[in-house]
C-alpha positions in Angstrom: 44.3 -79.4 -29.2 46.2 -77.7 -26.4 47.1 -79.6 -23.3 46.0 -78.6 -19.8 49.6 -77.5 -19.1 49.8 -75.4 -22.2 46.4 -73.6 -21.5 47.5 -73.1 -17.9 50.7 -71.4 -19.1 48.7 -69.2 -21.5 46.1 -68.0 -19.0 47.1 -68.4 -15.4 49.4 -66.6 -12.9 50.3 -68.9 -10.0 50.9 -67.9 -6.4 54.4 -67.6 -5.0 55.8 -68.3 -8.4 58.2 -66.4 -10.6 56.5 -67.2 -13.9 59.5 -66.7 -16.0 61.4 -69.9 -16.0 58.9 -71.7 -13.7 58.4 -75.4 -14.0 55.2 -76.3 -15.9 52.3 -76.6 -13.5 51.4 -80.3 -12.9 47.9 -81.1 -14.2 45.9 -82.9 -11.5 42.6 -84.3 -12.7 41.5 -86.4 -9.8 42.3 -87.0 -6.1 41.4 -89.7 -3.6 42.7 -90.3 0.0 46.4 -89.2 0.1 46.9 -89.4 -3.7 46.7 -86.8 -6.4 46.3 -88.2 -10.0 48.0 -86.5 -12.9 46.6 -86.1 -16.4 48.6 -89.2 -17.5 47.1 -91.3 -14.7 50.3 -91.4 -12.5 49.8 -90.6 -8.8 51.5 -88.5 -6.2 51.4 -88.8 -2.4 50.2 -85.5 -1.0 52.7 -85.4 1.9 52.0 -81.7 2.7 48.2 -81.9 2.7 47.9 -79.5 -0.2 49.3 -76.5 1.6 48.4 -77.9 5.0 44.6 -77.9 4.5 43.6 -81.4 3.8 43.3 -83.4 7.0 41.0 -86.2 6.1 42.2 -87.1 2.6 40.9 -86.0 -0.7 37.4 -86.6 -2.1 36.2 -87.8 1.3 32.8 -89.5 0.6 31.2 -88.2 3.8 32.2 -84.6 3.0 31.0 -85.0 -0.6 27.6 -86.1 0.6 27.3 -83.2 3.0 28.0 -80.7 0.2 25.5 -82.3 -2.2 22.8 -82.4 0.4 23.4 -78.8 1.6 23.6 -77.5 -2.0 20.1 -78.8 -2.7 18.8 -77.1 0.5 20.6 -73.7 0.8 23.8 -72.9 -1.1 24.3 -69.3 0.1 22.7 -66.3 1.8 23.7 -62.9 3.0 24.9 -63.2 6.6 24.1 -59.6 7.7 20.7 -59.8 9.2 20.2 -63.5 8.4 21.4 -66.8 9.7 21.1 -70.5 8.9 21.4 -73.9 10.6 24.9 -74.9 9.5 26.4 -71.6 10.7 24.7 -71.9 14.1 25.5 -75.6 14.5 29.1 -75.2 13.7 29.6 -72.2 15.9 28.0 -74.1 18.8 30.2 -77.2 18.3 33.5 -75.5 17.7 33.1 -73.4 20.9 32.7 -76.6 22.8 36.2 -77.7 21.6 38.0 -74.4 22.1 39.4 -73.1 25.4 36.3 -72.3 27.5 37.1 -68.5 27.4 36.1 -68.3 23.7 32.5 -67.1 23.5 31.7 -65.7 20.1 32.3 -66.7 16.5 32.9 -64.4 13.5 33.0 -66.0 10.1 35.1 -65.0 7.1 36.7 -66.8 4.2 40.4 -67.5 4.6 43.3 -67.4 7.0 44.4 -63.9 6.1 41.0 -62.4 6.6 40.6 -64.3 9.9 43.7 -62.5 11.0 42.5 -59.1 9.7 39.3 -59.6 11.7 41.3 -60.4 14.8 43.5 -57.3 14.4 40.4 -55.1 13.9 38.8 -56.6 17.0 41.8 -55.9 19.1 42.5 -52.4 17.9 38.9 -51.3 17.9 38.4 -52.9 21.4 40.7 -50.2 22.9 39.1 -47.4 20.8 35.6 -48.5 22.0 36.8 -48.4 25.6 38.2 -44.9 25.0 41.9 -45.9 25.5 44.0 -43.9 23.0 47.3 -45.0 24.5 47.3 -48.7 23.4 48.2 -48.5 19.7 51.2 -50.8 19.3 51.1 -54.4 18.0 53.6 -57.0 19.2 54.5 -60.0 17.0 57.3 -62.5 16.4 60.1 -61.4 14.1 59.8 -64.6 11.9 56.0 -64.6 11.9 53.8 -65.2 8.9 50.1 -64.3 9.2 49.0 -63.9 5.6 49.3 -61.8 2.5 46.6 -59.1 3.0 48.0 -55.8 4.3 47.1 -56.1 8.0 48.3 -59.7 8.0 51.5 -58.7 6.2 52.1 -55.9 8.7 52.2 -58.3 11.6 54.3 -60.8 9.7 58.1 -60.7 9.9 59.7 -58.4 7.3 60.9 -60.6 4.5 61.0 -61.2 0.8 57.2 -61.6 0.9 56.6 -58.0 2.3 59.6 -56.1 0.9 57.7 -54.4 -2.0 55.1 -53.1 0.3 57.2 -52.0 3.3 56.1 -48.3 3.2 52.5 -49.3 3.2 52.6 -51.5 6.3 51.8 -50.2 9.8 54.4 -50.2 12.5 54.8 -53.4 14.6 57.1 -54.2 17.5 58.9 -57.5 16.7 60.4 -59.9 19.2 62.3 -63.1 18.8 60.9 -66.5 19.7 61.1 -67.1 23.4 63.6 -69.5 24.9 65.4 -70.1 28.2 68.0 -67.4 27.6 65.7 -64.6 26.5 62.4 -65.1 28.2 63.0 -62.9 31.2 64.1 -60.0 28.9 61.0 -60.5 26.8 58.7 -60.5 29.8 60.4 -57.3 31.1 59.9 -55.6 27.8 56.2 -56.4 27.8 55.8 -55.2 31.3 57.7 -51.9 30.6 55.9 -51.1 27.4 52.5 -52.6 28.2 50.6 -49.4 28.5 51.2 -48.7 24.8 50.7 -52.2 23.5 47.2 -53.1 22.1 47.7 -56.7 21.1 50.2 -59.5 20.9 49.7 -61.9 17.9 51.4 -65.2 17.6 51.4 -68.6 16.0 51.3 -71.0 18.9 54.1 -73.5 19.1 54.9 -73.6 15.4 55.7 -70.9 12.9 54.8 -72.6 9.6 55.9 -70.4 6.7 59.0 -69.3 8.6 60.3 -72.9 8.2 58.3 -74.9 10.8 60.1 -73.1 13.6 59.1 -74.6 17.0 59.2 -73.3 20.6 58.0 -74.4 23.9 54.5 -73.8 25.3 55.8 -72.8 28.8 57.6 -69.8 27.3 54.5 -68.7 25.4 52.5 -69.0 28.7 55.0 -66.6 30.3 54.5 -64.1 27.5 50.7 -64.3 27.6 50.8 -64.0 31.4 52.9 -60.8 31.0 50.4 -59.5 28.5 47.5 -60.3 30.8 49.2 -58.3 33.6 49.3 -55.3 31.2 45.8 -55.7 29.8 47.2 -56.5 26.3 44.9 -58.5 24.0 46.4 -61.8 22.9 45.7 -63.3 19.5 46.5 -67.0 18.7 46.8 -67.5 14.9 45.8 -71.2 14.7 45.3 -71.1 10.9 48.0 -73.8 10.5 48.3 -75.3 14.0 44.6 -76.0 14.5 42.6 -79.2 14.0 45.1 -81.7 15.3 48.3 -80.7 13.7 50.3 -80.2 16.9 49.0 -83.4 18.6 46.1 -81.7 20.4 42.9 -80.4 18.8 44.4 -76.9 19.0 47.9 -75.8 19.9 46.5 -73.4 22.5 45.1 -76.3 24.5 48.7 -77.0 25.4 48.9 -73.6 27.2 47.8 -73.0 30.7 46.8 -69.4 29.9 44.5 -68.9 27.0 44.3 -66.2 24.3 41.6 -63.6 24.0 41.1 -64.0 20.3 41.8 -67.0 18.0 42.0 -67.4 14.2 41.3 -70.5 12.1 41.2 -71.6 8.5 43.0 -74.3 6.4 41.9 -77.6 8.0 38.6 -76.2 9.2 36.5 -77.7 6.3 38.8 -80.7 5.9 40.5 -78.8 3.2 37.6 -79.0 0.9 36.3 -75.4 0.7 37.5 -71.9 1.7 36.5 -70.7 5.2 37.9 -68.5 7.9 36.9 -68.1 11.5 37.8 -65.7 14.3 36.6 -66.3 17.8 36.9 -64.1 20.9 36.1 -64.1 24.6 33.2 -62.2 26.2 35.5 -59.3 27.2 36.3 -58.5 23.5 32.7 -58.9 22.4 31.3 -56.8 25.2 33.4 -53.8 24.2 31.5 -53.7 20.8 28.0 -54.4 22.4 26.6 -50.9 22.6 23.9 -48.4 21.7 26.6 -46.5 20.0 26.7 -47.4 16.3 30.3 -46.3 15.9 31.3 -49.2 18.2 30.1 -51.7 15.6 32.7 -54.1 14.0 32.3 -52.9 10.4 33.7 -56.0 8.7 32.2 -58.6 6.4 32.6 -60.7 3.2 30.2 -61.7 0.5 30.7 -65.3 1.4 30.7 -65.0 5.1 29.4 -68.1 6.8 28.7 -69.8 3.4 26.3 -72.7 4.2 28.2 -75.2 2.1 31.5 -74.4 4.0 29.8 -74.4 7.4 28.2 -77.8 6.7 31.6 -79.1 5.6 33.2 -77.7 8.7 30.7 -79.4 11.0 31.2 -82.8 9.4 35.0 -82.4 9.3 35.0 -81.6 13.0 32.8 -84.7 13.7 35.3 -86.9 11.7 38.3 -85.3 13.5 36.8 -86.1 16.9 36.3 -89.7 16.2 38.5 -92.1 18.2 39.8 -93.6 14.9 41.0 -90.2 13.7 42.6 -89.4 17.0 44.3 -92.8 17.0 45.6 -92.1 13.5 47.1 -88.8 14.6 48.9 -90.5 17.4 50.3 -93.1 15.1 51.6 -90.5 12.7 53.3 -88.8 15.7 54.9 -92.1 16.8 56.1 -92.9 13.2 57.7 -89.4 12.9 59.4 -89.9 16.3 60.8 -93.2 15.2 62.1 -91.7 11.9 63.8 -88.9 13.7 65.9 -91.4 15.6 67.0 -93.0 12.3 68.3 -89.8 10.6 69.1 -87.3 13.3 72.8 -88.0 13.3 73.1 -87.8 9.5 75.6 -85.1 8.5 73.1 -83.5 6.1 70.4 -83.3 8.7 70.4 -80.2 10.9 67.9 -79.0 13.6 65.5 -81.8 13.1 62.3 -81.1 15.0 58.7 -82.4 15.6 55.5 -81.0 16.9 52.6 -83.4 16.7 52.1 -84.5 13.1 54.6 -81.9 11.8 58.2 -83.1 11.2 60.9 -80.8 9.8 64.6 -80.5 9.4 67.2 -78.3 7.7 69.0 -79.9 4.8 72.6 -78.9 5.5 74.2 -77.0 2.6 77.2 -74.7 2.2 74.9 -71.7 2.1 72.7 -70.3 4.9 69.2 -71.5 5.7 67.0 -69.4 3.4 63.6 -69.5 1.5 65.7 -68.9 -1.7 68.2 -71.7 -1.0 69.1 -73.3 -4.3 68.6 -76.9 -3.1 64.8 -76.3 -2.8 64.1 -76.9 -6.5 66.4 -79.9 -6.6 64.6 -81.5 -3.6 61.2 -80.7 -5.0 61.8 -82.3 -8.4 63.6 -85.2 -6.9 60.7 -86.2 -4.7 58.2 -85.6 -7.5 60.0 -88.2 -9.5 59.5 -90.6 -6.6 55.8 -89.9 -6.6 55.8 -87.6 -3.5 54.8 -84.0 -3.1 57.3 -82.5 -0.6 57.4 -78.7 -1.1 60.5 -77.5 0.8 60.7 -74.1 2.4 64.1 -73.3 1.0 66.3 -75.9 2.4 63.8 -76.9 5.1 62.1 -80.1 4.3 59.0 -81.0 6.2 56.3 -83.7 6.3 52.7 -82.7 7.2 50.4 -85.5 5.9 46.7 -86.0 5.9 45.5 -88.1 8.9 44.4 -91.0 6.6 47.9 -91.8 5.6 48.9 -95.4 6.7 52.2 -96.7 8.1 53.4 -98.2 4.7 52.8 -94.9 2.9 54.7 -93.0 5.6 57.5 -95.5 5.5 57.8 -95.0 1.7 58.2 -91.2 2.3 60.8 -91.8 5.0 62.7 -94.3 2.8 62.8 -91.8 -0.1 64.1 -89.1 2.2 66.9 -91.4 3.4 67.8 -92.3 -0.2 67.9 -88.6 -1.1 70.2 -87.9 1.8 72.7 -90.3 0.3 72.2 -89.4 -3.4 71.9 -85.6 -3.5 
């Protein structure tokens, strides 16, 4: 009888994987808390929250009960012309936690589609207002917003987008803001503002770019410049949302708020696909019309799936509990303490932290790159130690579920310190 690994190899094409020569996919048959259990019974610490989605730990009993109860009541319904309690309840509750300017919720099914919706909102907003001059999109040159075509277009040009370059729409890319370039970036926005429709950004942390971090005060200055030029601003909080940066949302660390926001990943506690795009009243009002052509013609078969909405509602409730908020602060403090222990190590470069996210560049003789050869060596090394750490090239990061305890974090830190000496 074929093993799970053998059948996987026979039938499945995995994401972000060159299948020729790829390591066999690890067969996971069970999960609980921060642990994933392999087919042979051995367990792995999920130190990256299963691609940054799992915030409350795996197989959370409260989330399981919610899904079971909801499935027996209403598992799915078309969302065009219909509604249901979980969708309304979650929309009401999430808007209470977002910056107060956010007024409406548009459901989709993943991070990329949440971004697609946001781009459509921003672009059509100007068309609906009759402004034909604002057509440019502004984004960061190292950005990653997803793998659908609109999301790829506003992502930094890279290995991920190379094959599709001629199909992507034109975007004006700018570097991350800092003390030395902020005035030039503000001046650029002010001089070109009449032609710019929207500025999309990952607030505070660019995840797939290598957990690149920048200060809120500089983003505030860019948003202020955009506001002065009536440029729509879009915060992509797909990764940074739901506590990752130390606040419920990274945008809450800003003094000037975006017009549109995108969410996914941790929204359901990592248990089910769901995307969300919210907007302020100004954006919504430009679509609210007797003219049918001003409609936002966008939707998905599983828009506002009741199971996902009920999960999102319960996950938000768990996230807001004092015990969860305390756990987040404890992770932040443990990360800070660990940084002090390794920041002077010769193999550690550009160590950084934002909330529960800790990252550093593993110094090698070659440049920092997604294709850096040390990536596979680090990945397999930590797997042998019972830890899933999936480096972005030579950038190692820790982004754990909030249920991880101090001893489990210390084990991860100890294995990193050992690796710094052995590799």
